[in-house]
C-alpha positions as CSV (number, residue, x, y, z in Angstrom):
1,X,-5.7,18.5,-73.0
2,X,-5.7,20.8,-76.1
3,X,-5.8,19.0,-79.4
4,X,-3.7,19.6,-82.5
5,X,-2.9,18.0,-85.7
6,X,0.4,16.2,-85.5
7,X,2.4,13.8,-87.6
8,X,1.6,10.2,-86.8
9,X,5.3,9.3,-87.1
10,X,8.1,10.5,-85.0
11,X,10.8,11.7,-87.2
12,X,13.5,14.4,-87.8
13,X,13.7,16.5,-90.8
14,X,16.6,15.6,-93.1
15,X,18.9,18.6,-92.9
16,X,21.5,17.1,-95.2
17,X,21.5,18.6,-98.7
18,X,19.5,16.9,-101.6
19,X,22.8,15.6,-103.0
20,X,23.5,11.9,-102.5
21,X,26.2,11.2,-100.0
22,X,29.0,8.8,-101.1
23,X,28.8,6.0,-98.6
24,X,32.4,4.9,-99.3
25,X,33.8,8.3,-98.7
26,X,31.8,8.6,-95.5
27,X,33.0,5.2,-94.2
28,X,36.6,6.1,-95.1
29,X,36.4,9.4,-93.4
30,X,34.9,7.9,-90.2
31,X,37.5,5.2,-90.2
32,X,40.4,7.7,-90.5
33,X,38.8,9.8,-87.7
34,X,38.5,6.9,-85.3
35,X,42.2,6.0,-86.0
36,X,43.0,9.6,-85.0
37,X,40.9,9.1,-81.8
38,X,42.7,5.9,-80.9
39,X,46.1,7.4,-81.4
40,X,45.4,10.7,-79.8
41,X,44.2,8.8,-76.7
42,X,47.2,6.4,-76.8
43,X,49.8,7.9,-74.6
44,X,51.7,6.7,-71.5
45,X,50.5,7.1,-67.9
46,X,51.7,10.5,-66.9
47,X,50.7,13.7,-65.3
48,X,49.3,12.5,-61.9
49,X,49.4,9.2,-60.0
50,X,45.5,8.8,-59.6
51,X,45.6,5.6,-61.5
52,X,47.8,4.0,-59.0
53,X,45.7,4.6,-55.9
54,X,42.7,3.7,-58.0
55,X,44.4,0.4,-58.6
56,X,45.3,0.0,-55.0
57,X,41.6,0.6,-54.0
58,X,40.5,-2.0,-56.5
59,X,43.0,-4.5,-55.1
60,X,41.8,-3.8,-51.5
61,X,38.1,-4.1,-52.4
62,X,38.7,-7.4,-54.3
63,X,40.9,-8.9,-51.5
64,X,38.8,-7.7,-48.6
65,X,35.4,-8.1,-50.2
66,X,34.2,-4.8,-49.0
67,X,34.2,-1.1,-50.1
68,X,35.8,1.0,-47.2
69,X,34.3,4.0,-45.6
70,X,37.5,4.9,-43.8
71,X,40.9,5.8,-45.1
72,X,43.2,2.7,-45.4
73,X,46.2,4.2,-47.3
74,X,47.3,7.2,-45.2
75,X,49.4,6.8,-41.9
76,X,48.1,10.2,-40.7
77,X,44.6,10.0,-42.1
78,X,44.1,6.4,-41.3
79,X,40.6,5.8,-40.0
80,X,39.3,9.2,-41.2
81,X,36.2,9.2,-43.4
82,X,36.9,8.2,-47.0
83,X,34.3,6.8,-49.4
84,X,35.7,5.6,-52.7
85,X,32.6,6.5,-54.8
86,X,34.5,5.5,-57.9
87,X,34.9,1.9,-56.7
88,X,33.4,0.4,-59.8
89,X,36.2,1.9,-61.9
90,X,38.8,0.8,-59.3
91,X,37.6,-2.8,-59.5
92,X,37.4,-2.7,-63.4
93,X,41.0,-1.4,-63.9
94,X,42.5,-3.8,-61.3
95,X,40.8,-6.6,-63.2
96,X,42.2,-5.2,-66.5
97,X,45.7,-4.9,-64.8
98,X,45.6,-8.6,-63.8
99,X,44.6,-9.5,-67.5
100,X,47.3,-7.5,-69.2
101,X,49.1,-5.0,-67.0
102,X,49.1,-1.3,-67.5
103,X,48.8,-1.7,-71.3
104,X,45.3,-3.4,-70.8
105,X,44.1,-0.4,-69.0
106,X,45.5,2.0,-71.7
107,X,44.0,0.0,-74.5
108,X,40.7,0.0,-72.7
109,X,41.0,3.8,-72.5
110,X,41.6,4.2,-76.2
111,X,39.0,1.9,-77.3
112,X,36.5,3.6,-74.9
113,X,37.1,7.0,-76.6
114,X,36.7,5.3,-80.0
115,X,33.4,3.9,-78.9
116,X,32.2,7.4,-77.4
117,X,33.0,9.1,-80.7
118,X,31.4,6.3,-82.8
119,X,28.2,6.5,-80.8
120,X,28.1,10.3,-81.1
121,X,28.7,10.0,-84.9
122,X,26.1,7.3,-85.3
123,X,23.6,9.5,-83.3
124,X,24.3,12.5,-85.6
125,X,23.7,10.2,-88.6
126,X,20.4,9.2,-87.2
127,X,19.5,12.9,-86.7
128,X,20.4,13.5,-90.4
129,X,23.5,15.7,-89.7
130,X,25.8,15.6,-92.9
131,X,28.8,13.3,-92.4
132,X,31.4,16.1,-93.1
133,X,29.8,18.3,-90.5
134,X,29.6,15.5,-88.1
135,X,33.3,14.6,-88.4
136,X,34.5,18.2,-88.4
137,X,32.6,18.9,-85.1
138,X,33.7,15.7,-83.5
139,X,37.3,16.6,-84.5
140,X,36.7,20.0,-82.7
141,X,35.4,17.9,-79.6
142,X,38.4,15.7,-79.6
143,X,40.8,18.7,-79.4
144,X,38.7,20.3,-76.7
145,X,38.7,17.2,-74.4
146,X,42.5,16.6,-74.9
147,X,43.1,17.2,-71.2
148,X,40.6,14.4,-70.2
149,X,41.8,11.5,-72.3
150,X,43.6,10.1,-69.3
151,X,42.8,6.6,-67.9
152,X,40.6,7.8,-65.1
153,X,37.0,7.0,-64.0
154,X,35.5,10.0,-65.9
155,X,35.9,7.8,-69.0
156,X,32.8,5.8,-67.8
157,X,30.8,9.0,-67.4
158,X,31.5,9.9,-71.0
159,X,30.5,6.5,-72.2
160,X,27.2,6.8,-70.2
161,X,26.7,10.3,-71.6
162,X,26.9,9.0,-75.2
163,X,24.6,6.1,-74.4
164,X,22.0,8.1,-72.5
165,X,21.8,10.7,-75.3
166,X,21.7,8.0,-78.0
167,X,18.6,6.4,-76.3
168,X,16.7,9.7,-75.5
169,X,17.3,11.5,-78.8
170,X,16.5,8.4,-80.9
171,X,13.3,7.9,-78.8
172,X,12.2,11.5,-79.3
173,X,13.3,12.2,-82.9
174,X,13.9,9.0,-84.8
175,X,11.8,5.9,-83.9
176,X,9.7,6.1,-80.8
177,X,8.3,2.6,-81.0
178,X,11.7,0.9,-81.4
179,X,13.4,3.0,-78.7
180,X,10.5,2.9,-76.2
181,X,11.6,-0.6,-75.2
182,X,15.2,0.4,-75.1
183,X,14.5,3.1,-72.6
184,X,14.2,0.4,-70.0
185,X,18.1,0.0,-70.1
186,X,18.4,3.6,-68.6
187,X,18.0,2.5,-65.0
188,X,20.7,-0.2,-65.5
189,X,23.1,2.5,-66.9
190,X,22.4,4.6,-63.8
191,X,23.1,1.7,-61.6
192,X,26.5,1.0,-63.0
193,X,27.1,4.8,-63.2
194,X,26.3,5.5,-59.7
195,X,29.0,3.1,-58.6
196,X,31.6,4.4,-61.0
197,X,31.8,8.2,-61.0
198,X,30.0,11.4,-59.7
199,X,29.3,12.4,-63.3
200,X,26.1,10.4,-62.7
201,X,24.7,13.6,-61.3
202,X,25.2,15.3,-64.7
203,X,23.4,12.3,-66.3
204,X,20.6,12.7,-63.9
205,X,20.3,16.3,-65.1
206,X,20.1,15.1,-68.8
207,X,17.3,12.7,-67.9
208,X,15.5,15.3,-65.6
209,X,15.6,17.9,-68.3
210,X,14.3,15.4,-70.9
211,X,11.4,14.2,-68.6
212,X,10.4,17.8,-67.6
213,X,10.4,18.8,-71.2
214,X,8.2,16.0,-72.4
215,X,5.9,16.5,-69.5
216,X,5.5,20.3,-70.5
217,X,4.9,19.4,-74.1
218,X,2.2,16.7,-73.0
219,X,0.3,19.3,-71.2
220,X,0.7,22.2,-73.7
221,X,1.3,20.5,-77.1
222,X,0.0,23.4,-79.2
223,X,2.8,25.6,-77.9
224,X,5.6,23.5,-79.4
225,X,6.6,21.9,-82.7
226,X,4.0,20.2,-84.8
227,X,6.7,18.1,-86.6
228,X,7.2,15.8,-83.5
229,X,4.5,13.8,-82.0
230,X,4.0,14.4,-78.2
231,X,4.1,11.6,-75.9
232,X,0.7,9.9,-75.2
233,X,-0.5,9.2,-71.7
234,X,1.1,5.7,-71.6
235,X,4.4,6.9,-72.8
236,X,4.6,9.8,-70.3
237,X,3.9,7.3,-67.5
238,X,6.7,5.0,-68.8
239,X,9.1,7.9,-68.9
240,X,8.4,9.0,-65.4
241,X,8.6,5.4,-64.1
242,X,12.0,5.1,-65.7
243,X,13.2,8.5,-64.4
244,X,12.1,7.6,-60.9
245,X,13.7,4.2,-61.0
246,X,16.9,5.8,-62.4
247,X,16.9,8.3,-59.5
248,X,16.5,5.5,-57.0
249,X,19.5,3.6,-58.6
250,X,21.7,6.5,-57.4
251,X,21.1,5.1,-53.9
252,X,22.1,1.5,-54.8
253,X,25.7,1.9,-53.8
254,X,27.7,0.5,-50.8
255,X,27.2,3.6,-48.7
256,X,23.7,4.9,-49.8
257,X,23.1,8.6,-49.3
258,X,26.4,9.1,-47.4
259,X,28.2,8.6,-50.8
260,X,26.8,11.8,-52.1
261,X,27.2,13.7,-48.7
262,X,30.8,12.7,-48.7
263,X,31.3,13.8,-52.4
264,X,29.6,17.1,-51.7
265,X,31.6,17.8,-48.5
266,X,34.7,17.0,-50.5
267,X,34.0,19.8,-53.0
268,X,34.0,22.4,-50.1
269,X,37.7,22.0,-49.2
270,X,39.6,25.2,-49.4
271,X,42.4,23.3,-51.1
272,X,40.2,23.1,-54.3
273,X,40.5,26.9,-54.7
274,X,44.1,26.4,-55.8
275,X,43.4,23.6,-58.2
276,X,43.0,24.4,-61.8
277,X,40.0,22.1,-62.8
278,X,38.0,23.7,-59.9
279,X,38.5,27.3,-61.1
280,X,35.9,29.3,-62.9
281,X,36.6,28.8,-66.7
282,X,36.1,32.6,-67.1
283,X,38.2,33.5,-64.2
284,X,41.6,35.3,-64.5
285,X,43.6,32.8,-62.4
286,X,44.2,30.3,-65.0
287,X,45.0,29.8,-68.8
288,X,44.5,26.2,-70.0
289,X,45.2,27.2,-73.5
290,X,43.4,25.9,-76.6
291,X,41.1,23.4,-74.7
292,X,39.5,26.2,-72.7
293,X,39.3,28.4,-75.8
294,X,37.5,25.7,-77.7
295,X,35.1,25.2,-74.7
296,X,34.2,28.9,-75.0
297,X,33.7,28.5,-78.8
298,X,31.3,25.7,-78.2
299,X,29.6,27.4,-75.3
300,X,28.8,30.4,-77.6
301,X,27.8,28.1,-80.3
302,X,24.9,27.6,-78.1
303,X,23.4,30.6,-80.0
304,X,22.8,28.1,-82.9
305,X,21.1,25.8,-80.5
306,X,18.8,28.5,-79.2
307,X,18.1,29.7,-82.8
308,X,17.1,26.2,-83.8
309,X,15.0,25.8,-80.7
310,X,13.2,29.0,-81.5
311,X,12.6,28.3,-85.2
312,X,11.6,24.6,-84.5
313,X,9.8,25.4,-81.2
314,X,12.0,22.6,-79.7
315,X,11.8,23.1,-75.9
316,X,14.3,20.2,-75.2
317,X,17.1,21.8,-77.3
318,X,16.7,25.1,-75.5
319,X,16.4,23.7,-71.9
320,X,19.4,21.3,-72.3
321,X,21.6,24.1,-73.5
322,X,20.6,26.4,-70.8
323,X,21.0,23.7,-68.1
324,X,24.4,22.6,-69.1
325,X,25.7,26.1,-69.9
326,X,25.0,27.0,-66.3
327,X,26.4,23.8,-65.1
328,X,29.6,24.2,-67.0
329,X,30.6,27.6,-65.9
330,X,30.9,26.4,-62.3
331,X,34.2,24.9,-62.8
332,X,36.8,24.0,-65.5
333,X,36.3,20.2,-64.9
334,X,32.6,20.6,-66.0
335,X,33.5,22.2,-69.3
336,X,34.3,18.8,-70.9
337,X,30.9,17.5,-69.8
338,X,29.2,20.4,-71.6
339,X,31.3,19.8,-74.8
340,X,30.5,16.1,-75.0
341,X,26.8,16.6,-74.1
342,X,26.1,19.6,-76.4
343,X,28.1,18.7,-79.4
344,X,25.2,16.7,-81.0
345,X,22.7,19.5,-80.3
346,X,25.2,22.0,-81.8
347,X,25.6,19.7,-84.9
348,X,21.8,19.4,-85.5
349,X,21.4,23.2,-85.1
350,X,24.1,24.0,-87.6
351,X,22.9,21.3,-90.0
352,X,19.4,23.1,-89.9
353,X,21.0,26.4,-90.6
354,X,23.0,25.0,-93.5
355,X,19.9,23.4,-94.9
356,X,18.3,26.8,-95.4
357,X,21.1,27.8,-97.8
358,X,19.8,27.8,-101.3
359,X,23.0,28.1,-103.2
360,X,23.7,24.6,-104.6
361,X,27.4,25.2,-105.0
362,X,27.7,26.0,-101.3
363,X,25.9,22.7,-100.5
364,X,28.2,20.8,-102.8
365,X,31.2,22.0,-100.7
366,X,30.1,20.3,-97.5
367,X,28.5,17.2,-99.2
368,X,30.9,16.3,-101.9
369,X,33.6,13.7,-102.0
370,X,36.2,16.4,-102.5
371,X,35.5,18.0,-99.2
372,X,35.6,14.8,-97.3
373,X,39.0,14.0,-99.0
374,X,40.4,17.3,-97.9
375,X,39.3,16.8,-94.3
376,X,40.5,13.1,-94.5
377,X,44.0,14.3,-95.8
378,X,44.1,16.8,-93.0
379,X,43.5,14.2,-90.4
380,X,45.9,11.8,-91.9
381,X,48.5,14.5,-91.6
382,X,47.8,14.8,-87.9
383,X,47.9,11.1,-87.5
384,X,51.4,11.0,-89.1
385,X,52.6,13.6,-86.5
386,X,51.3,11.9,-83.4
387,X,53.8,9.0,-82.9
388,X,56.8,11.3,-83.2
389,X,55.2,13.8,-80.9
390,X,55.7,16.7,-83.4
391,X,52.0,17.8,-83.3
392,X,52.3,18.1,-79.5
393,X,55.5,20.0,-79.8
394,X,53.9,22.5,-82.1
395,X,51.1,23.0,-79.6
396,X,53.6,23.2,-76.7
397,X,51.7,20.3,-75.2
398,X,53.2,17.5,-73.2
399,X,52.0,14.2,-74.4
400,X,54.3,11.1,-74.5
401,X,52.9,8.8,-77.1
402,X,53.0,5.1,-76.5
403,X,52.2,2.5,-73.8
404,X,53.2,1.9,-70.2
405,X,54.4,4.4,-67.7
406,X,56.1,7.7,-68.5
407,X,59.4,7.0,-66.7
408,X,60.5,10.6,-67.4
409,X,57.6,11.7,-65.2
410,X,57.2,9.0,-62.5
411,X,60.3,7.9,-60.5
412,X,60.0,4.3,-61.4
413,X,63.7,3.6,-61.0
414,X,63.4,4.9,-57.4
415,X,60.5,2.7,-56.7
416,X,62.5,-0.3,-58.0
417,X,65.4,0.7,-55.8
418,X,63.0,0.8,-52.8
419,X,61.7,-2.7,-53.6
420,X,65.2,-4.2,-54.1
421,X,66.2,-2.9,-50.8
422,X,62.9,-3.5,-48.9
423,X,62.6,0.1,-47.8
424,X,59.6,0.5,-45.8
425,X,58.4,2.6,-42.9
426,X,56.6,5.9,-42.3
427,X,57.2,8.2,-45.3
428,X,56.9,11.8,-46.0
429,X,56.2,11.6,-49.7
430,X,55.7,14.1,-52.4
431,X,52.0,14.7,-53.3
432,X,52.5,13.1,-56.7
433,X,53.9,9.8,-55.4
434,X,51.3,8.8,-52.7
435,X,49.5,6.5,-55.1
436,X,52.7,4.9,-56.4
437,X,53.7,4.0,-52.9
438,X,50.4,2.3,-51.8
439,X,50.1,0.5,-55.1
440,X,53.7,-0.7,-55.3
441,X,54.0,-1.6,-51.5
442,X,50.8,-3.4,-50.4
443,X,50.1,-2.9,-46.8
444,X,52.3,0.2,-46.5
445,X,50.7,3.7,-46.0
446,X,51.6,7.1,-47.4
447,X,51.7,10.6,-46.0
448,X,49.4,12.0,-48.7
449,X,48.1,11.4,-52.2
450,X,45.9,13.1,-54.8
451,X,42.6,11.9,-53.0
452,X,43.0,15.1,-51.0
453,X,41.1,13.7,-47.9
454,X,41.1,17.1,-46.1
455,X,42.5,20.6,-45.9
456,X,44.4,19.8,-42.7
457,X,46.6,17.0,-44.2
458,X,47.4,19.2,-47.2
459,X,48.3,22.1,-45.0
460,X,50.6,20.0,-43.0
461,X,52.2,18.4,-46.1
462,X,52.8,21.9,-47.6
463,X,54.3,23.3,-44.4
464,X,56.8,20.5,-44.2
465,X,57.5,20.4,-48.0
466,X,58.3,24.2,-47.9
467,X,60.0,24.1,-44.5
468,X,57.5,26.4,-42.7
469,X,58.3,27.2,-39.1
470,X,58.2,24.1,-36.9
471,X,58.5,21.6,-39.7
472,X,61.3,19.7,-38.0
473,X,59.1,19.0,-35.0
474,X,56.4,17.7,-37.4
475,X,58.8,15.2,-38.8
476,X,59.6,14.1,-35.3
477,X,56.0,13.9,-34.1
478,X,54.9,11.9,-37.2
479,X,57.9,9.5,-36.8
480,X,58.9,10.1,-40.4
481,X,61.8,7.7,-41.3
482,X,62.2,8.3,-45.0
483,X,61.4,11.2,-47.4
484,X,60.7,11.0,-51.1
485,X,60.7,14.1,-53.2
486,X,59.5,14.3,-56.8
487,X,59.8,17.1,-59.4
488,X,59.5,15.9,-63.0
489,X,60.7,19.4,-64.2
490,X,63.7,19.4,-61.9
491,X,66.4,19.8,-64.6
492,X,64.4,22.8,-66.1
493,X,64.0,24.7,-62.8
494,X,66.6,23.4,-60.3
495,X,66.3,26.5,-58.2
496,X,63.1,25.2,-56.8
497,X,65.1,22.9,-54.7
498,X,66.2,25.8,-52.5
499,X,62.7,26.3,-51.4
500,X,61.8,22.7,-50.5
501,X,62.9,20.2,-47.9
502,X,65.6,18.7,-50.1
503,X,67.8,21.7,-49.1
504,X,67.3,21.0,-45.5
505,X,67.9,17.3,-45.8
506,X,71.1,17.7,-47.9
507,X,72.9,19.5,-45.0
508,X,71.4,17.6,-42.0
509,X,73.5,14.6,-40.7
510,X,70.4,13.0,-39.5
511,X,69.3,12.3,-43.0
512,X,71.1,10.4,-45.7
513,X,70.7,10.6,-49.4
514,X,70.7,7.1,-50.9
515,X,69.1,7.6,-54.2
516,X,68.6,10.5,-56.7
517,X,68.0,11.0,-60.4
518,X,66.9,13.7,-62.7
519,X,63.4,13.9,-61.0
520,X,63.5,12.4,-57.6
521,X,65.4,12.1,-54.3
522,X,65.2,9.5,-51.5
523,X,66.5,10.3,-48.0
524,X,66.5,7.8,-45.2
525,X,66.7,8.7,-41.5
526,X,70.0,7.7,-39.9
527,X,68.6,5.1,-37.7
528,X,69.6,1.4,-37.1
529,X,67.0,-0.2,-39.4
530,X,68.5,1.6,-42.4
531,X,72.1,1.4,-41.4
532,X,73.0,-1.3,-43.8
533,X,71.3,0.5,-46.7
534,X,72.9,3.8,-45.9
535,X,76.4,2.2,-45.6
536,X,76.0,0.7,-49.1
537,X,74.2,3.5,-50.9
538,X,74.7,6.8,-49.3
539,X,75.8,9.7,-51.6
540,X,78.2,11.5,-49.1
541,X,80.1,13.5,-51.8
542,X,78.3,13.1,-55.1
543,X,75.2,15.1,-54.0
544,X,73.3,17.0,-56.7
545,X,72.1,19.7,-54.3
546,X,75.6,20.5,-53.2
547,X,76.9,20.4,-56.7
548,X,74.3,22.9,-57.9
549,X,74.1,25.3,-55.0
550,X,77.5,24.9,-53.2
551,X,80.1,24.2,-55.9
552,X,83.0,25.0,-53.7
553,X,82.0,22.5,-51.0
554,X,81.2,19.9,-53.6
555,X,84.8,20.3,-55.2
556,X,86.4,20.2,-51.7
557,X,84.5,17.1,-50.7
558,X,85.3,15.2,-54.0
559,X,89.0,16.4,-53.8
560,X,89.4,15.3,-50.1
561,X,87.7,12.0,-50.6
562,X,88.8,11.0,-54.1
563,X,88.4,7.3,-53.8
564,X,85.0,7.3,-52.1
565,X,83.7,9.9,-54.6
566,X,84.9,7.8,-57.5
567,X,82.9,4.9,-56.2
568,X,79.8,7.0,-55.9
569,X,80.4,8.3,-59.4
570,X,80.8,4.7,-60.7
571,X,77.6,3.5,-58.9
572,X,75.6,6.4,-60.4
573,X,77.1,5.8,-63.9
574,X,76.1,2.2,-63.8
575,X,72.4,3.1,-62.9
576,X,71.8,6.4,-64.8
577,X,74.6,7.1,-67.4
578,X,72.5,9.3,-69.5
579,X,71.2,11.5,-66.7
580,X,71.4,15.2,-67.1
581,X,72.4,15.9,-63.5
582,X,75.0,13.0,-63.5
583,X,76.7,14.3,-66.6
584,X,76.8,17.9,-65.2
585,X,78.3,16.6,-61.9
586,X,80.5,14.0,-63.5
587,X,82.1,16.6,-65.7
588,X,82.9,18.8,-62.8
589,X,84.1,16.0,-60.6
590,X,86.3,14.5,-63.3
591,X,88.0,17.8,-63.9
592,X,88.8,18.0,-60.2
593,X,90.1,14.5,-59.9
594,X,92.1,14.6,-63.2
595,X,93.7,18.0,-62.3
596,X,95.2,16.5,-59.1
């Protein structure tokens, strides 16, 4: 192997300015920023009902003592292949729920993101990135991942990203002797990771690029930086052993290689072509607003990384950027992975560029207390706007701050109604309520949920929902006996009801409306097992679909059946007096009744 003169100590050059940092100002800025992270990630369960079927899966695994390989939640897809490769997260969140309900899961979510950002900050500090630059870039990162702060299994991937980078970069650039021993934790990380989330494959890419880079440098040391000591023979062997064991850890899961074959086949569904997070981030089909724009800014910030890699002859920086830039352009869902992984590399590269500026006044700007104070005050302002939601309103971004379930999105009152009246059977449910059903009604099965098991079930669901030709026969063939429809934006776009199954059910005597509110409808089939519930709760005359789209029929029904209509109005007033649809209908009905 060619010889060269190298430093005997692994270290990274201090790219911070030669002006002493104020530790108290640094601590205060970090503390304020972590408060921001906690509050920004503290919002109610909303947007999709993935959490609920994850909880139901965790309950099933704990109660049965096994991880299924067939669907246990769908009455149509029952018995079809389904491998819950995120089962570790499912069991974890089910355990948290048993400890403290939904809020325990949400607190875990917020603390997890605080931990991720703290690790990234501490890593930047180890790599001598100025504190102000670190906090600023982490602030940009926080905004860029706003869409991924939800309580879902990718949280564990982000934790493992941070830990893996912390171990590898400290080993390479900070203290090789100390972190050499800590590298032995990496296979353990991959063991947990492989049973929690498919992001483990991106973690494998991080480790693969690192191992290949160090191997290339080992054989051709004269071609690369003389500031960093290359690995010796013993160290390169240790690295390869850890990498191979980590790769083997991917197979230590309940279903071995089938886990990855299933996950791969899952990505080939045509349905995903219509899902935003599977779109090309540079495609013309979607516009995810500021988060996607910030990804593009961070992607093109890779120019700084390449410049640094060229000037410092640092192969690892260059190959990591290239690998994850290519990785991220495959789909929107991978852009956040890129942001989290590359932010440290971008920070080090920018710090290096700033260190080459000779003007002392410019250096004082990004190292002095005043600059930290300005950024701290700006963050405090944002913190003050989060609880009221004003900052989200300004961004036109829906984000309900707080804890628990967002009841303006999920039909929790409907779920309670179903529980109180023991409504069970074979449902046709809206896509966004499948998880709610299997979680709230143990042992019951749904029609569909956001696991998206195959294209066939989604196509059938969509054909029934939008009343495609032959949908009535499908309802009969599947023995559907109750139908649950959800639209959280119903009061903003009521005309959508005309194109979905609610319009058919509202005029068909075989189906009875027994519950409705500003976001959901529940229809029961007119069969003996539901006769008592229908008799007690049917809305014959006070039907929102009729009130909105057939006003004359609504008025006629109320007028001809005044007493019964008033009973329905009273019942609805008792359950949802502030409902938008109720107030609209009540005003119209009251005028008819009072005029007579």
